[in-house]
C-alpha positions in Angstrom: -24.6 9.6 7.1 -25.4 5.9 7.1 -22.7 4.6 4.6 -22.7 0.7 5.4 -25.8 -1.7 5.9 -25.6 -2.0 9.8 -24.8 -5.6 9.8 -21.8 -5.3 7.8 -20.3 -2.6 10.1 -19.9 -5.4 12.5 -16.8 -8.3 12.4 -16.7 -10.5 9.8 -15.6 -13.8 11.3 -16.4 -17.3 10.2 -19.9 -17.6 8.6 -21.0 -14.4 10.7 -21.1 -10.5 11.2 -21.0 -10.1 14.7 -20.5 -7.5 17.2 -17.3 -7.1 19.3 -17.0 -8.8 22.6 -18.7 -6.1 25.0 -20.6 -4.5 22.1 -17.8 -2.1 21.8 -17.9 0.4 19.0 -15.8 3.5 17.1 -16.5 6.0 15.2 -15.2 6.7 11.6 -15.4 10.0 10.4 -15.2 11.7 7.2 -11.7 13.8 7.3 -13.0 16.4 4.8 -15.7 17.5 7.2 -14.6 15.8 10.5 -18.5 14.6 10.8 -19.3 11.0 11.6 -19.9 8.6 9.0 -20.6 5.3 10.9 -20.4 3.3 14.0 -18.1 0.3 13.8 -17.4 -2.7 16.1 -14.4 -2.5 18.1 -12.7 -5.8 18.3 -10.5 -7.0 21.6 -8.2 -9.9 21.7 -10.6 -12.6 22.3 -12.3 -11.4 18.9 -8.9 -11.5 17.2 -8.3 -15.2 18.2 -12.1 -16.1 17.2 -11.1 -14.7 13.7 -8.0 -17.0 13.9 -10.1 -19.9 15.3 -12.5 -19.6 12.2 -9.3 -18.9 9.9 -7.8 -22.3 11.1 -11.0 -24.3 10.9 -11.4 -23.3 7.3 -7.9 -23.7 6.2 -7.5 -27.4 5.6 -10.8 -27.4 3.2 -9.8 -24.2 1.4 -6.3 -25.3 0.8 -7.8 -28.6 -0.7 -10.3 -26.6 -3.0 -9.1 -27.0 -6.5 -6.9 -24.1 -7.9 -9.4 -23.5 -10.9 -12.3 -23.2 -8.2 -10.3 -20.7 -6.3 -9.6 -19.0 -9.6 -13.0 -18.7 -10.5 -14.1 -17.6 -7.0 -11.3 -14.2 -7.2 -12.5 -14.0 -10.7 -16.0 -13.4 -9.2 -14.8 -10.9 -7.0 -12.9 -8.9 -9.5 -16.3 -8.7 -11.7 -18.2 -7.8 -8.3 -15.8 -5.0 -7.6 -16.1 -3.6 -11.2 -19.7 -3.8 -11.4 -19.8 -1.9 -8.0 -16.7 0.3 -8.6 -18.9 3.5 -8.1 -20.2 2.5 -5.0 -16.7 1.3 -3.6 -15.1 4.5 -4.9 -17.5 6.7 -3.3 -17.6 5.0 0.0 -13.2 4.8 -0.1 -13.6 9.1 -0.9 -16.1 9.4 2.2 -13.5 7.6 4.7 -10.2 8.3 3.5 -10.7 11.7 1.6 -8.7 11.5 -1.7 -10.6 12.9 -4.9 -13.5 10.6 -6.5 -11.7 10.5 -9.5 -8.7 8.7 -7.6 -11.0 6.6 -5.5 -12.4 5.1 -9.0 -8.3 4.6 -10.0 -7.9 2.7 -6.6 -10.8 0.3 -7.3 -9.5 -0.6 -10.7 -6.3 -1.1 -9.5 -7.4 -2.9 -6.5 -9.7 -5.1 -8.6 -6.9 -6.0 -10.9 -5.0 -7.8 -8.2 -8.3 -10.5 -7.8 -7.7 -10.8 -11.6 -4.2 -11.6 -11.5 -4.0 -13.8 -8.8 -7.2 -15.6 -10.4 -4.7 -16.3 -13.2 -1.8 -17.2 -11.1 -3.7 -19.7 -9.0 -4.1 -22.5 -11.5 -0.4 -21.9 -12.4 1.5 -22.8 -8.7 4.0 -25.6 -10.3 6.4 -27.7 -8.6 9.0 -29.9 -10.5 10.5 -33.2 -10.5 13.8 -33.9 -12.1 16.8 -36.1 -11.8 19.6 -35.2 -9.4 22.7 -34.4 -11.1 24.5 -37.4 -9.9 22.0 -39.8 -10.7 20.1 -42.5 -8.6 17.5 -40.5 -7.3 14.7 -38.2 -8.0 14.2 -34.6 -6.7 10.5 -33.7 -6.0 9.1 -30.1 -5.2 5.8 -29.6 -4.1 4.7 -26.1 -3.2 1.8 -25.8 -0.4 -0.2 -23.1 1.5 1.7 -21.4 4.5 -1.7 -21.5 6.2 -3.4 -18.4 8.2 -2.3 -15.3 7.3 -2.5 -11.9 9.1 -2.8 -8.8 7.3 -2.2 -5.1 8.6 -3.3 -2.8 6.2 -3.0 1.0 6.0 -5.8 3.9 5.6 -4.1 5.5 2.4 -5.4 2.7 -0.1 -8.2 1.1 1.8 -9.1 -1.5 -1.0 -5.9 -1.7 -3.0 -3.6 -2.7 -0.1 -6.0 -5.2 1.3 -6.7 -6.8 -2.3 -2.7 -7.0 -2.9 -2.4 -9.4 0.1 -6.1 -10.9 0.0 -6.0 -12.2 -3.5 -2.6 -14.0 -3.6 -3.2 -15.6 -0.4 -6.3 -16.9 -1.5 -4.7 -18.0 -4.7 -2.2 -19.9 -3.0 -4.8 -21.8 -0.7 -4.4 -19.5 2.7 -7.1 -18.4 4.8 -6.9 -14.7 6.0 -7.4 -12.1 8.7 -7.1 -8.7 8.0 -7.0 -6.0 10.4 -7.6 -2.6 8.6 -6.5 0.7 9.8 -9.0 2.3 12.2 -9.6 5.4 10.4 -10.9 3.5 7.0 -12.3 0.0 8.1 -15.6 0.8 6.0 -14.1 -0.4 2.7 -12.3 -3.5 3.9 -15.7 -4.7 5.3 -17.5 -3.8 2.2 -15.0 -6.0 0.4 -15.5 -9.1 2.8 -19.3 -8.6 1.9 -18.8 -8.5 -2.0 -16.4 -11.9 -1.7 -18.8 -13.6 0.6 -21.6 -12.6 -2.0 -19.2 -14.3 -4.6 -19.2 -17.0 -3.1 -15.9 -17.2 -0.8 -16.5 -20.0 1.8 -17.0 -19.0 5.6 -14.0 -18.7 7.5 -11.5 -17.7 4.6 -11.5 -13.9 4.4 -12.4 -12.5 8.0 -12.1 -9.0 9.3 -11.3 -7.6 12.5 -11.9 -3.8 13.0 -10.3 -2.2 16.3 -8.8 0.8 17.8 -6.6 -1.6 20.0 -4.5 -2.5 17.1 -1.2 -3.3 19.1 -2.7 -5.9 21.6 -4.9 -7.8 18.9 -2.1 -7.9 16.4 0.2 -9.0 19.3 -2.0 -12.2 20.2 -2.4 -13.0 16.8 1.2 -13.2 16.2 2.0 -14.9 19.4 -0.4 -18.1 18.4 1.2 -20.6 17.0 -1.7 -21.4 14.5 -0.7 -17.8 12.6 1.9 -18.9 9.8 2.1 -15.4 8.2 2.3 -11.8 8.5 1.9 -9.2 5.9 2.1 -5.8 6.7 2.3 -2.2 5.0 2.7 0.9 7.0 5.4 2.5 8.7 9.2 1.5 9.0 9.1 2.3 13.0 5.8 0.0 13.3 7.2 -2.6 11.0 10.4 -2.9 13.3 7.9 -3.9 16.2 6.1 -6.2 14.1 8.9 -8.1 12.9 10.2 -8.4 16.5 6.9 -10.2 17.5 6.9 -11.9 14.6 10.5 -13.6 15.5 8.8 -15.6 18.1 7.1 -17.9 16.0 9.4 -17.8 13.2 6.8 -16.4 10.6 6.9 -15.8 7.1 6.5 -12.3 6.8 6.3 -9.7 3.8 6.9 -6.1 5.1 6.0 -3.2 2.7 7.3 -0.3 4.7 8.1 3.6 4.2 10.0 5.3 1.6 11.7 8.5 0.9 11.8 8.6 -2.8 14.0 10.6 -5.2 12.9 12.0 -8.4 15.6 12.8 -10.5 15.0 15.6 -13.9 18.2 15.6 -16.1 19.0 18.3 -18.0 18.4 16.0 -21.6 15.1 15.1 -20.1 11.6 16.0 -22.1 10.2 18.5 -19.9 6.5 17.9 -20.8 7.2 14.1 -19.6 9.2 15.0 -16.8 6.7 17.4 -15.4 3.8 15.3 -15.9 5.4 12.3 -14.3 6.4 14.8 -11.4 2.9 15.4 -10.9 1.5 11.9 -10.6 4.5 10.9 -8.6 3.9 13.6 -6.1 0.3 14.0 -6.4 -0.9 10.5 -6.4 -3.3 10.3 -3.6 -2.9 13.6 -2.3 1.1 12.8 -1.7 -0.3 10.4 0.9 1.8 7.2 -0.7 4.7 5.3 0.3 6.0 5.8 -3.6 5.5 9.6 -3.6 8.2 11.4 -4.9 9.6 13.0 -1.7 12.5 14.8 -2.6 12.7 16.5 -6.7 16.7 16.8 -8.0 16.4 19.0 -11.1 20.1 19.0 -13.1 21.1 23.0 -12.9 20.5 23.8 -16.6 16.7 22.9 -16.6 16.0 23.8 -12.7 14.3 27.1 -13.5 12.3 25.9 -16.1 11.1 22.8 -14.5 10.5 24.6 -11.1 8.5 27.4 -13.1 6.1 24.7 -14.8 5.5 22.6 -12.0 4.9 25.2 -9.6 2.3 26.6 -11.9 0.7 23.0 -12.0 0.8 22.8 -8.3 -0.8 25.8 -8.0 -3.4 25.4 -10.2 -4.9 22.2 -8.3 -8.1 22.7 -6.6 -8.6 22.0 -3.1 -12.0 20.5 -1.9 -14.2 17.6 -1.0 -13.2 14.6 -3.0 -16.7 14.5 -4.0 -17.3 17.6 -5.4 -17.1 18.5 -8.9 -13.3 19.7 -10.2 -11.8 19.1 -7.0 -8.1 17.3 -7.6 -6.8 17.5 -4.1 -9.1 16.3 -1.1 -8.3 16.1 2.4 -5.4 14.4 4.6 -6.5 11.7 6.4 -6.6 13.9 10.0 -5.7 16.8 11.9 -2.5 15.0 13.2 -1.2 14.9 9.7 -2.1 18.3 8.7 -0.4 19.4 11.7 2.8 17.2 10.9 3.0 18.6 7.5 2.7 22.2 8.3 5.6 21.5 10.5 7.8 20.2 8.2 7.1 23.1 5.9 7.8 25.7 8.8 11.0 24.0 9.5 12.6 24.0 6.1 11.1 27.7 5.6 12.8 28.4 9.4 16.1 27.3 7.7 16.2 29.4 4.6 14.0 27.4 2.0 11.5 29.6 -0.2 7.8 28.8 -0.6 6.8 29.2 -4.5 3.3 27.7 -3.9 1.0 27.3 -1.1 2.7 26.6 2.4 -0.4 28.0 4.7 -3.1 25.6 5.8 -6.5 27.0 5.0 -9.2 27.9 7.3 -12.3 26.4 8.0 -13.4 22.6 9.1 -11.7 19.5 7.4 -8.0 18.1 7.5 -6.9 20.2 4.2 -3.4 21.4 3.3 -2.6 23.0 -0.2 -0.3 21.7 -3.0 3.2 23.4 -1.9 6.6 23.6 -3.8 9.6 24.8 -2.1 12.9 25.8 -3.4 16.7 26.2 -1.6 15.6 23.5 0.8 18.8 23.1 2.8 20.0 19.5 3.5 19.2 19.9 7.2 15.6 20.4 6.6 13.7 17.8 8.3 11.5 16.9 5.1 14.6 15.7 3.2 15.1 12.9 5.8 11.8 11.6 6.6 8.6 10.8 4.6 6.4 13.6 4.0 3.3 11.9 3.2 1.6 14.8 2.0 1.1 17.3 -1.2 4.2 19.1 -0.5 7.4 19.1 -3.1 10.7 20.3 -2.1 13.1 20.9 -5.4 16.8 21.0 -5.2 19.6 21.4 -7.7 22.3 18.8 -9.0 25.3 19.4 -11.3 26.5 15.9 -12.0 25.3 12.3 -11.9 27.7 11.1 -9.0 26.5 13.9 -6.8 22.8 13.1 -7.1 23.4 9.6 -7.1 25.2 10.1 -3.9 22.2 12.5 -2.4 19.3 10.1 -3.6 21.0 7.1 -2.0 21.8 9.1 1.2 18.9 7.8 3.3 17.9 4.5 5.3 14.8 3.8 2.6 15.1 2.1 -0.6 11.6 1.9 -2.1 11.5 3.8 -5.2 13.1 5.9 -7.1 12.2 8.0 -10.5 14.5 9.3 -13.4 13.8 11.4 -16.2 16.2 11.2 -19.2 16.3 10.6 -23.1 19.9 8.9 -22.6 19.4 5.1 -22.5 23.1 5.0 -20.9 22.3 7.1 -18.5 19.1 5.7 -17.6 20.7 2.1 -17.2 23.8 3.6 -14.9 21.0 5.0 -12.4 19.0 2.0 -12.7 22.3 0.0 -11.4 23.2 2.9 -9.2 20.3 4.0 -7.2 19.6 1.7 -3.9 16.2 1.0 -4.7 13.6 -1.9 -5.0 11.6 0.0 -7.9 12.4 2.5 -10.5 10.4 4.8 -12.6 11.9 5.4 -15.7 10.3 8.6 -17.4 7.1 7.7 -15.9 5.9 8.6 -12.4 3.3 5.7 -12.0 5.2 2.0 -11.3 2.3 0.3 -9.4 1.1 -2.7 -11.4 -0.5 -5.9 -10.3 1.4 -7.9 -12.7 5.0 -6.4 -11.3 6.8 -7.1 -8.4 6.4 -4.4 -5.7 8.7 -4.3 -2.9 11.7 -2.2 -1.4 15.4 -2.6 -0.1 16.9 -1.4 3.1 14.6 -0.1 5.6 11.6 -0.1 3.1 10.8 -3.6 3.1 11.3 -7.5 2.7 9.2 -9.6 0.1 7.5 -8.5 -3.2 3.4 -8.0 -3.7 2.2 -8.6 -6.9 3.4 -10.5 -10.0 4.3 -14.0 -10.3 6.6 -13.6 -7.0 3.8 -12.4 -5.2 2.0 -15.8 -4.8 5.3 -17.5 -3.8 5.1 -15.3 -0.4 2.1 -17.4 0.6 3.8 -20.8 -0.3 6.3 -23.5 1.4 8.4 -25.9 -0.6 8.2 -29.3 0.5 11.3 -31.0 -1.2 11.3 -35.1 -1.8 14.1 -37.2 -2.6 12.8 -40.4 -4.0 15.0 -43.5 -4.4 15.2 -44.6 -8.2 18.3 -46.5 -9.1 
């Protein structure tokens, strides 16, 4: 199936859509069928550096572009994405696997970053004030950091790119995006949409490749690169941080998670079950903010578990484009195998599977929604990111106990708490080692809020007013004025 115009399956570098050096390509597949969708240019190091050439050349003019003009171009991108929502959503479903309804939600979410940062582009401010001791003035001048390298994941192929590109452009930076090899088509379409919206050549460059390590390493080693933003695993993030250190690059790292979801005995169980379904099953569980461990206070454990398992068991598995499907394909067969092994490990240690737990026959990378109870502390799924539709439920009897268990992880991205007791909610907010917290809701992602974690879950914030600051350097001038 040909899902993208042939000219736009190529690399976007400067003012051209071009083949990779030597004409190399790779195949993008539909994870629900295993069938090919398109052949995409497979860049090498020379192509990556050509993109950096283009970004560097375009940088001074883009930085000097009036903020209002940058804002207008971001607004035009927002409107174009909104107008073409169905086209973009279908492409996301085809190359990534999520149900069409979720793909539409991703387009709306991703588009909002362009609208939000269109508004922020005209609000970048420095300050001028008298030094406390008098005699001179303090002037601060924000400036774009320069060419940015973005490495984006496959699970939100539009939104994760938009969350980086929009603030960078608002700040006056040029960009090079290396999308995941499993899902490059959506980013290529976004580049085309931005080109048509009037974004100048060289400002948004896209390099697709299966040789990510070599291409990204070459970009980070070049002194013209001034910023790296990465969304992906903590393991890869550590490698990139080491490479970024040589040129002392500004970095934003949105890494792995092991989110605890806590249901207190005083919670509204209708709200808690709804919230847990969203926190666990958004994006088929393939999300860094997915609920990974569900802790339920003993008095309501049985009722919550029964209701949650019933909801999980009622979900429909299938191709994301089919009517009524609520759980699509996972990204690839390796993900299915990994999740199956985590479930088998827990069951082998004594956990009971209430729903799901067995991969279906037939083509496609599918795994059913699965609920486990009596999961022992030694189970691997409690120590690692599941990244799929599997929910282990565990009991707790006191706040101190569940806080200790929730914090017993190297990650600190997000947590969720369900309680009707305000003081209890505030104690959890202060006691949980996490960058984000959902209280009585399972969805926390919002372009107007600062997204980011602590500990091994990342560095920096994306979105919100803080997000544009990640792309600005600050010059301080001391002005003598007796």
